[in-house]
C-alpha positions in Angstrom: -31.3 119.2 78.5 -30.4 122.7 80.1 -29.7 124.1 76.8 -32.7 123.3 74.9 -34.7 124.0 77.6 -37.7 122.0 79.4 -41.5 122.7 80.7 -41.9 124.4 84.4 -43.6 121.9 86.5 -45.1 122.9 89.9 -42.8 122.2 92.7 -39.7 121.6 90.6 -36.7 124.3 91.7 -34.7 125.2 89.0 -31.9 126.5 90.5 -31.2 123.5 93.2 -31.5 125.4 96.1 -33.4 124.2 98.7 -33.1 126.7 101.1 -30.9 124.9 103.5 -27.4 126.3 103.0 -25.2 124.1 105.2 -26.6 120.6 103.5 -26.1 122.3 100.0 -23.4 120.5 97.7 -23.1 123.4 95.6 -22.6 126.0 98.9 -18.9 126.9 97.8 -20.4 128.3 94.5 -23.2 130.4 96.3 -22.9 133.5 99.1 -26.3 133.3 100.1 -25.0 131.4 103.3 -23.2 134.2 104.3 -26.8 136.5 105.2 -27.3 134.0 107.9 -24.1 132.3 108.8 -20.7 133.4 110.0 -18.0 131.1 108.4 -17.7 129.4 111.9 -21.2 128.8 112.4 -21.7 127.4 109.0 -18.6 125.0 109.4 -20.2 123.9 112.4 -23.8 123.2 111.0 -22.3 121.6 107.7 -20.4 119.2 110.2 -23.6 118.5 112.1 -25.5 117.6 108.6 -22.8 115.5 107.3 -22.8 113.5 110.6 -26.7 113.1 110.0 -26.4 111.3 106.8 
C-alpha cells in the first residue's frame, strides 16, 4: 500500500508520530526525543509510560 500510495485524509499522521516520544514504539529510530529529554529523563519517562499500560 505504501509503495502504491494512498489519499491523504484529514487527521492522519503519515510519519506515525504522535508527538509523544516516550510512548513511541519507533523512538530508537528517531532522534527527536533528544531535543526535549536527556537520555536519563527519556528512559525514566518511558518507564512511566510502560507502567501506565
